C-alpha positions as CSV (number, residue, x, y, z in Angstrom):
1,M,292.6,-19.8,3.5
2,K,291.4,-19.3,7.0
3,I,288.6,-21.4,8.3
4,V,285.9,-19.4,10.1
5,K,284.9,-21.0,13.3
6,R,281.3,-21.4,14.3
7,N,281.5,-18.9,17.2
8,Q,282.9,-16.3,14.9
9,L,280.2,-16.8,12.4
10,I,277.5,-16.4,15.1
11,I,279.1,-13.2,16.3
12,L,279.3,-11.8,12.8
13,V,275.6,-12.6,12.1
14,M,274.5,-11.0,15.4
15,S,276.5,-7.8,14.8
16,L,275.0,-7.5,11.3
17,M,271.6,-7.9,12.9
18,L,272.3,-5.1,15.4
19,I,273.6,-2.8,12.7
20,T,270.5,-3.4,10.6
21,A,268.2,-2.8,13.6
22,G,270.1,0.4,14.4
23,Y,269.7,1.7,10.9
24,L,266.0,0.9,10.8
25,N,265.5,2.6,14.1
26,F,267.4,5.7,12.8
27,D,265.4,5.7,9.6
28,A,262.1,5.5,11.5
29,N,263.0,8.3,13.8
30,S,264.2,10.6,11.1
31,S,260.9,10.2,9.1
32,A,258.9,10.7,12.3
33,E,260.7,14.0,13.0
34,T,259.6,15.5,9.7
35,G,256.0,15.5,10.9
36,K,254.5,13.4,8.2
37,Q,255.0,9.7,8.0
38,I,253.6,8.2,4.8
39,S,253.4,4.4,4.4
40,E,252.3,2.6,1.4
41,V,250.6,-0.8,1.8
42,G,249.7,-2.2,-1.5
43,D,247.5,0.4,-3.3
44,A,246.6,2.2,-0.1
45,T,248.6,5.2,1.2
46,L,248.6,5.8,5.0
47,V,249.3,9.2,6.4
48,S,250.1,9.7,10.0
49,V,248.0,12.0,12.3
50,I,250.9,13.8,13.8
51,P,249.8,17.3,12.7
52,E,246.4,16.9,14.3
53,M,248.1,15.6,17.5
54,E,250.4,18.6,17.5
55,K,247.4,21.0,17.3
56,L,245.8,19.1,20.2
57,T,249.0,19.2,22.3
58,E,249.3,23.0,21.6
59,S,245.8,23.6,22.9
60,L,246.5,21.5,26.0
61,K,249.7,23.4,26.6
62,G,247.8,26.7,26.5
63,D,245.3,25.3,29.1
64,E,248.2,24.1,31.2
65,E,249.9,27.6,31.1
66,E,246.7,29.2,32.3
67,T,246.4,26.7,35.1
68,N,250.1,27.2,36.0
69,N,249.6,31.0,36.0
70,E,246.7,30.6,38.4
71,Q,248.6,28.2,40.6
72,S,251.7,30.4,40.7
73,K,249.5,33.4,41.7
74,Q,248.0,31.3,44.5
75,E,251.5,30.0,45.6
76,Q,252.8,33.6,45.6
77,E,249.9,34.7,47.8
78,E,250.5,31.8,50.2
79,V,254.2,32.7,50.3
80,E,253.4,36.3,51.1
81,T,251.0,35.3,53.8
82,A,253.5,32.9,55.3
83,S,256.2,35.7,55.1
84,K,253.9,38.1,57.0
85,A,253.2,35.4,59.6
86,Q,256.9,34.8,60.0
87,D,257.6,38.5,60.3
88,E,254.9,38.9,62.9
89,Y,256.4,35.9,64.8
90,F,259.9,37.4,64.7
91,I,258.7,40.8,65.8
92,K,256.7,39.3,68.7
93,S,259.6,37.2,69.8
94,K,262.0,40.1,69.6
95,L,259.8,42.3,71.7
96,E,259.4,39.5,74.3
97,R,263.2,38.9,74.3
98,D,263.9,42.6,74.7
99,S,261.5,43.0,77.6
100,M,263.0,39.9,79.3
101,Y,266.6,41.3,78.9
102,S,265.4,44.7,80.1
103,Q,264.0,43.2,83.3
104,M,267.1,41.1,83.9
105,L,269.3,44.2,83.4
106,E,267.2,46.2,85.7
107,T,267.4,43.6,88.4
108,Y,271.2,43.3,88.1
109,Q,271.6,47.1,88.1
110,E,269.5,47.3,91.3
111,I,271.8,44.8,92.9
112,H,274.9,46.7,91.7
113,N,273.6,50.0,92.9
114,N,272.2,48.7,96.3
115,S,274.3,49.8,99.2
116,N,273.4,46.7,101.1
117,S,274.9,44.3,98.5
118,T,278.2,42.6,99.2
119,A,281.2,43.0,96.9
120,E,280.7,39.5,95.6
121,Q,277.1,40.3,94.6
122,R,278.2,43.5,92.9
123,T,280.9,41.8,90.9
124,E,278.5,39.0,90.0
125,A,275.9,41.6,88.9
126,V,278.5,43.3,86.7
127,K,279.5,40.0,85.1
128,E,275.8,39.2,84.4
129,I,275.2,42.6,82.9
130,T,278.2,42.1,80.6
131,N,277.0,38.6,79.6
132,I,273.5,40.0,78.8
133,S,275.0,42.8,76.7
134,N,277.2,40.4,74.8
135,T,274.2,38.1,74.2
136,K,272.1,40.9,73.0
137,N,274.9,42.1,70.6
138,A,275.3,38.5,69.3
139,I,271.6,38.2,68.6
140,M,271.5,41.6,66.9
141,I,274.4,40.6,64.6
142,A,272.6,37.3,63.8
143,E,269.4,39.1,63.0
144,N,271.2,41.6,60.8
145,L,272.9,38.7,58.9
146,I,269.5,36.9,58.4
147,M,267.8,40.1,57.2
148,A,270.7,40.8,54.8
149,K,270.4,37.3,53.4
150,R,266.7,37.6,52.9
151,I,267.1,40.7,50.9
């Protein structure tokens, strides 16, 4: 017959203790899930107050939902206000940018059309007009992509 060593015996006892603790924990959780936990101590019977707590939590949840609805309305109004402010900013900056490009284009066209301008100045003016047009097109494409993503 095998002789059980002291270390093996300690490990066996500890594992049995863990199994017992797990079972008791499972048993306590399953009885708590049913909603009524009844304990008998001597002749007295104790009943848990879980149903009353559930009623209280349901009323608190209703109050929370009303508060959440009010908060969500306020947040939605803030988002709309911020959205309007952003739209105004983008419209303003677009108008400023367009006026700036128009002035630049006008200046370069005057240089190009001026009979006193040299050939170098005219070619430089044409290059700048082309650069401005390319930049305006790139900005327009970017704006369209942003607007498409917002929708």
